[in-house]
TILUMZA-201030 format. One record per atom (N, C-alpha, C): residue in one letter; x, y, z; residue number from 1. Coordinates in steps of 0.02 Angstrom, whole numbers. Layout:
# TILUMZA-201030
<node resn="a" u="X" v="Y" w="Z" resi="NUM"/>
...
END
This chain:
# TILUMZA-201030
<node resn="m" u="5297" v="2379" w="4273" resi="1"/>
<node resn="m" u="5230" v="2388" w="4299" resi="1"/>
<node resn="m" u="5192" v="2322" w="4294" resi="1"/>
<node resn="d" u="5170" v="2298" w="4349" resi="2"/>
<node resn="d" u="5134" v="2234" w="4352" resi="2"/>
<node resn="d" u="5060" v="2247" w="4361" resi="2"/>
<node resn="f" u="5021" v="2204" w="4331" resi="3"/>
<node resn="f" u="4949" v="2205" w="4338" resi="3"/>
<node resn="f" u="4932" v="2149" w="4387" resi="3"/>
<node resn="s" u="4916" v="2166" w="4449" resi="4"/>
<node resn="s" u="4908" v="2116" w="4502" resi="4"/>
<node resn="s" u="4840" v="2079" w="4496" resi="4"/>
<node resn="y" u="4836" v="2024" w="4532" resi="5"/>
<node resn="y" u="4773" v="1986" w="4534" resi="5"/>
<node resn="y" u="4717" v="2028" w="4565" resi="5"/>
<node resn="a" u="4733" v="2065" w="4617" resi="6"/>
<node resn="a" u="4682" v="2107" w="4650" resi="6"/>
<node resn="a" u="4655" v="2160" w="4601" resi="6"/>
<node resn="q" u="4700" v="2190" w="4562" resi="7"/>
<node resn="q" u="4677" v="2239" w="4513" resi="7"/>
<node resn="q" u="4635" v="2205" w="4459" resi="7"/>
<node resn="a" u="4655" v="2146" w="4438" resi="8"/>
<node resn="a" u="4616" v="2110" w="4388" resi="8"/>
<node resn="a" u="4547" v="2091" w="4414" resi="8"/>
<node resn="v" u="4544" v="2071" w="4477" resi="9"/>
<node resn="v" u="4479" v="2054" w="4507" resi="9"/>
<node resn="v" u="4434" v="2115" w="4511" resi="9"/>
<node resn="l" u="4463" v="2172" w="4530" resi="10"/>
<node resn="l" u="4423" v="2233" w="4534" resi="10"/>
<node resn="l" u="4396" v="2253" w="4466" resi="10"/>
<node resn="i" u="4438" v="2253" w="4415" resi="11"/>
<node resn="i" u="4415" v="2270" w="4348" resi="11"/>
<node resn="i" u="4365" v="2218" w="4323" resi="11"/>
<node resn="g" u="4376" v="2155" w="4338" resi="12"/>
<node resn="g" u="4328" v="2103" w="4319" resi="12"/>
<node resn="g" u="4261" v="2112" w="4352" resi="12"/>
<node resn="a" u="4261" v="2131" w="4415" resi="13"/>
<node resn="a" u="4198" v="2143" w="4451" resi="13"/>
<node resn="a" u="4161" v="2202" w="4421" resi="13"/>
<node resn="i" u="4197" v="2255" w="4405" resi="14"/>
<node resn="i" u="4166" v="2313" w="4373" resi="14"/>
<node resn="i" u="4137" v="2293" w="4305" resi="14"/>
<node resn="q" u="4175" v="2254" w="4267" resi="15"/>
<node resn="q" u="4151" v="2230" w="4202" resi="15"/>
<node resn="q" u="4087" v="2188" w="4211" resi="15"/>
<node resn="g" u="4088" v="2142" w="4259" resi="16"/>
<node resn="g" u="4030" v="2100" w="4270" resi="16"/>
<node resn="g" u="3968" v="2138" w="4292" resi="16"/>
<node resn="i" u="3977" v="2188" w="4333" resi="17"/>
<node resn="i" u="3921" v="2228" w="4357" resi="17"/>
<node resn="i" u="3893" v="2273" w="4302" resi="17"/>
<node resn="t" u="3937" v="2303" w="4263" resi="18"/>
<node resn="t" u="3915" v="2352" w="4214" resi="18"/>
<node resn="t" u="3897" v="2324" w="4146" resi="18"/>
<node resn="e" u="3915" v="2262" w="4132" resi="19"/>
<node resn="e" u="3905" v="2234" w="4064" resi="19"/>
<node resn="e" u="3832" v="2232" w="4043" resi="19"/>
<node resn="l" u="3787" v="2213" w="4088" resi="20"/>
<node resn="l" u="3717" v="2204" w="4069" resi="20"/>
<node resn="l" u="3674" v="2266" w="4078" resi="20"/>
<node resn="f" u="3703" v="2320" w="4103" resi="21"/>
<node resn="f" u="3665" v="2382" w="4112" resi="21"/>
<node resn="f" u="3678" v="2429" w="4054" resi="21"/>
<node resn="p" u="3633" v="2476" w="4043" resi="22"/>
<node resn="p" u="3642" v="2522" w="3986" resi="22"/>
<node resn="p" u="3693" v="2577" w="4001" resi="22"/>
<node resn="i" u="3751" v="2556" w="4024" resi="23"/>
<node resn="i" u="3808" v="2601" w="4035" resi="23"/>
<node resn="i" u="3869" v="2567" w="4004" resi="23"/>
<node resn="s" u="3919" v="2605" w="3991" resi="24"/>
<node resn="s" u="3977" v="2578" w="3956" resi="24"/>
<node resn="s" u="4024" v="2540" w="4002" resi="24"/>
<node resn="s" u="4026" v="2474" w="3995" resi="25"/>
<node resn="s" u="4072" v="2435" w="4036" resi="25"/>
<node resn="s" u="4144" v="2449" w="4014" resi="25"/>
<node resn="l" u="4155" v="2459" w="3950" resi="26"/>
<node resn="l" u="4222" v="2476" w="3925" resi="26"/>
<node resn="l" u="4243" v="2545" w="3951" resi="26"/>
<node resn="g" u="4197" v="2591" w="3952" resi="27"/>
<node resn="g" u="4212" v="2657" w="3979" resi="27"/>
<node resn="g" u="4234" v="2654" w="4052" resi="27"/>
<node resn="h" u="4200" v="2613" w="4091" resi="28"/>
<node resn="h" u="4220" v="2605" w="4161" resi="28"/>
<node resn="h" u="4288" v="2572" w="4166" resi="28"/>
<node resn="a" u="4301" v="2522" w="4124" resi="29"/>
<node resn="a" u="4365" v="2488" w="4126" resi="29"/>
<node resn="a" u="4422" v="2535" w="4108" resi="29"/>
<node resn="v" u="4409" v="2584" w="4067" resi="30"/>
<node resn="v" u="4460" v="2633" w="4048" resi="30"/>
<node resn="v" u="4465" v="2689" w="4100" resi="30"/>
<node resn="l" u="4408" v="2711" w="4127" resi="31"/>
<node resn="l" u="4409" v="2768" w="4173" resi="31"/>
<node resn="l" u="4432" v="2750" w="4244" resi="31"/>
<node resn="v" u="4418" v="2690" w="4266" resi="32"/>
<node resn="v" u="4437" v="2671" w="4335" resi="32"/>
<node resn="v" u="4512" v="2681" w="4348" resi="32"/>
<node resn="p" u="4556" v="2658" w="4304" resi="33"/>
<node resn="p" u="4627" v="2670" w="4317" resi="33"/>
<node resn="p" u="4644" v="2745" w="4321" resi="33"/>
<node resn="a" u="4611" v="2785" w="4281" resi="34"/>
<node resn="a" u="4623" v="2857" w="4283" resi="34"/>
<node resn="a" u="4598" v="2887" w="4349" resi="34"/>
<node resn="w" u="4541" v="2862" w="4373" resi="35"/>
<node resn="w" u="4514" v="2887" w="4436" resi="35"/>
<node resn="w" u="4556" v="2865" w="4496" resi="35"/>
<node resn="v" u="4580" v="2804" w="4494" resi="36"/>
<node resn="v" u="4620" v="2778" w="4550" resi="36"/>
<node resn="v" u="4687" v="2814" w="4552" resi="36"/>
<node resn="g" u="4716" v="2827" w="4494" resi="37"/>
<node resn="g" u="4780" v="2862" w="4490" resi="37"/>
<node resn="g" u="4838" v="2817" w="4507" resi="37"/>
<node resn="g" u="4894" v="2847" w="4524" resi="38"/>
<node resn="g" u="4955" v="2810" w="4539" resi="38"/>
<node resn="g" u="4977" v="2768" w="4480" resi="38"/>
<node resn="q" u="5001" v="2708" w="4493" resi="39"/>
<node resn="q" u="5023" v="2665" w="4438" resi="39"/>
<node resn="q" u="4965" v="2642" w="4395" resi="39"/>
<node resn="w" u="4904" v="2644" w="4423" resi="40"/>
<node resn="w" u="4846" v="2624" w="4384" resi="40"/>
<node resn="w" u="4838" v="2667" w="4321" resi="40"/>
<node resn="s" u="4853" v="2732" w="4327" resi="41"/>
<node resn="s" u="4843" v="2777" w="4270" resi="41"/>
<node resn="s" u="4889" v="2759" w="4212" resi="41"/>
<node resn="n" u="4943" v="2724" w="4225" resi="42"/>
<node resn="n" u="4989" v="2704" w="4171" resi="42"/>
<node resn="n" u="4963" v="2644" w="4132" resi="42"/>
<node resn="f" u="4915" v="2607" w="4159" resi="43"/>
<node resn="f" u="4890" v="2548" w="4125" resi="43"/>
<node resn="f" u="4861" v="2564" w="4057" resi="43"/>
<node resn="t" u="4827" v="2620" w="4051" resi="44"/>
<node resn="t" u="4793" v="2636" w="3988" resi="44"/>
<node resn="t" u="4837" v="2674" w="3939" resi="44"/>
<node resn="t" u="4895" v="2697" w="3961" resi="45"/>
<node resn="t" u="4939" v="2737" w="3917" resi="45"/>
<node resn="t" u="5004" v="2702" w="3900" resi="45"/>
<node resn="d" u="5026" v="2655" w="3939" resi="46"/>
<node resn="d" u="5089" v="2620" w="3927" resi="46"/>
<node resn="d" u="5079" v="2567" w="3873" resi="46"/>
<node resn="p" u="5116" v="2571" w="3817" resi="47"/>
<node resn="p" u="5107" v="2521" w="3764" resi="47"/>
<node resn="p" u="5127" v="2451" w="3784" resi="47"/>
<node resn="n" u="5167" v="2443" w="3836" resi="48"/>
<node resn="n" u="5188" v="2376" w="3859" resi="48"/>
<node resn="n" u="5143" v="2348" w="3914" resi="48"/>
<node resn="s" u="5090" v="2384" w="3930" resi="49"/>
<node resn="s" u="5045" v="2362" w="3983" resi="49"/>
<node resn="s" u="5002" v="2304" w="3960" resi="49"/>
<node resn="p" u="4990" v="2255" w="4003" resi="50"/>
<node resn="p" u="4946" v="2199" w="3986" resi="50"/>
<node resn="p" u="4872" v="2218" w="3992" resi="50"/>
<node resn="y" u="4857" v="2280" w="4009" resi="51"/>
<node resn="y" u="4789" v="2300" w="4023" resi="51"/>
<node resn="y" u="4743" v="2294" w="3963" resi="51"/>
<node resn="l" u="4767" v="2313" w="3904" resi="52"/>
<node resn="l" u="4725" v="2308" w="3844" resi="52"/>
<node resn="l" u="4705" v="2235" w="3831" resi="52"/>
<node resn="v" u="4752" v="2191" w="3836" resi="53"/>
<node resn="v" u="4738" v="2119" w="3826" resi="53"/>
<node resn="v" u="4688" v="2095" w="3879" resi="53"/>
<node resn="a" u="4697" v="2117" w="3941" resi="54"/>
<node resn="a" u="4651" v="2097" w="3995" resi="54"/>
<node resn="a" u="4581" v="2123" w="3981" resi="54"/>
<node resn="t" u="4576" v="2185" w="3957" resi="55"/>
<node resn="t" u="4510" v="2213" w="3942" resi="55"/>
<node resn="t" u="4476" v="2176" w="3885" resi="55"/>
<node resn="i" u="4514" v="2159" w="3834" resi="56"/>
<node resn="i" u="4486" v="2120" w="3778" resi="56"/>
<node resn="i" u="4464" v="2051" w="3803" resi="56"/>
<node resn="a" u="4504" v="2020" w="3845" resi="57"/>
<node resn="a" u="4487" v="1954" w="3873" resi="57"/>
<node resn="a" u="4423" v="1958" w="3915" resi="57"/>
<node resn="l" u="4415" v="2013" w="3953" resi="58"/>
<node resn="l" u="4354" v="2021" w="3993" resi="58"/>
<node resn="l" u="4292" v="2026" w="3948" resi="58"/>
<node resn="h" u="4297" v="2064" w="3894" resi="59"/>
<node resn="h" u="4240" v="2070" w="3849" resi="59"/>
<node resn="h" u="4225" v="2005" w="3813" resi="59"/>
<node resn="t" u="4276" v="1969" w="3794" resi="60"/>
<node resn="t" u="4267" v="1904" w="3762" resi="60"/>
<node resn="t" u="4234" v="1855" w="3810" resi="60"/>
<node resn="a" u="4257" v="1854" w="3872" resi="61"/>
<node resn="a" u="4227" v="1810" w="3923" resi="61"/>
<node resn="a" u="4155" v="1829" w="3937" resi="61"/>
<node resn="s" u="4141" v="1894" w="3939" resi="62"/>
<node resn="s" u="4072" v="1916" w="3950" resi="62"/>
<node resn="s" u="4026" v="1893" w="3893" resi="62"/>
<node resn="a" u="4050" v="1901" w="3832" resi="63"/>
<node resn="a" u="4010" v="1879" w="3774" resi="63"/>
<node resn="a" u="3998" v="1804" w="3776" resi="63"/>
<node resn="l" u="4050" v="1766" w="3793" resi="64"/>
<node resn="l" u="4043" v="1693" w="3797" resi="64"/>
<node resn="l" u="3994" v="1673" w="3852" resi="64"/>
<node resn="a" u="3999" v="1706" w="3910" resi="65"/>
<node resn="a" u="3953" v="1691" w="3965" resi="65"/>
<node resn="a" u="3881" v="1706" w="3946" resi="65"/>
<node resn="l" u="3869" v="1762" w="3913" resi="66"/>
<node resn="l" u="3802" v="1778" w="3891" resi="66"/>
<node resn="l" u="3776" v="1728" w="3840" resi="66"/>
<node resn="f" u="3819" v="1707" w="3795" resi="67"/>
<node resn="f" u="3800" v="1657" w="3746" resi="67"/>
<node resn="f" u="3780" v="1591" w="3780" resi="67"/>
<node resn="i" u="3818" v="1570" w="3829" resi="68"/>
<node resn="i" u="3804" v="1507" w="3864" resi="68"/>
<node resn="i" u="3739" v="1512" w="3903" resi="68"/>
<node resn="v" u="3729" v="1568" w="3938" resi="69"/>
<node resn="v" u="3669" v="1576" w="3979" resi="69"/>
<node resn="v" u="3606" v="1580" w="3936" resi="69"/>
<node resn="f" u="3609" v="1616" w="3880" resi="70"/>
<node resn="f" u="3549" v="1629" w="3840" resi="70"/>
<node resn="f" u="3545" v="1587" w="3776" resi="70"/>
<node resn="r" u="3586" v="1537" w="3768" resi="71"/>
<node resn="r" u="3588" v="1499" w="3705" resi="71"/>
<node resn="r" u="3521" v="1466" w="3688" resi="71"/>
<node resn="k" u="3486" v="1439" w="3738" resi="72"/>
<node resn="k" u="3422" v="1406" w="3724" resi="72"/>
<node resn="k" u="3369" v="1457" w="3703" resi="72"/>
<node resn="r" u="3369" v="1514" w="3734" resi="73"/>
<node resn="r" u="3321" v="1566" w="3717" resi="73"/>
<node resn="r" u="3335" v="1594" w="3647" resi="73"/>
<node resn="w" u="3398" v="1603" w="3630" resi="74"/>
<node resn="w" u="3416" v="1630" w="3565" resi="74"/>
<node resn="w" u="3406" v="1578" w="3509" resi="74"/>
<node resn="a" u="3413" v="1515" w="3526" resi="75"/>
<node resn="a" u="3406" v="1463" w="3475" resi="75"/>
<node resn="a" u="3332" v="1453" w="3455" resi="75"/>
<node resn="g" u="3288" v="1476" w="3497" resi="76"/>
<node resn="g" u="3218" v="1471" w="3479" resi="76"/>
<node resn="g" u="3180" v="1426" w="3520" resi="76"/>
END
């Protein structure tokens, strides 16, 4: 089971859109494969799937991007 670039872009777009709103971006990242079905539904249940690592990378990148954008405001 391969995790394609198109699938990664779709999940990344969902992460980017939902990260700053008061809704669960992680919930969407987990539910979208279940909603799409097919091989997508295996991403969250297969222990050999790269999906968990991709989801963690998305959240890390989101946190880093927020830090970079707001660093001057947070520093005082």
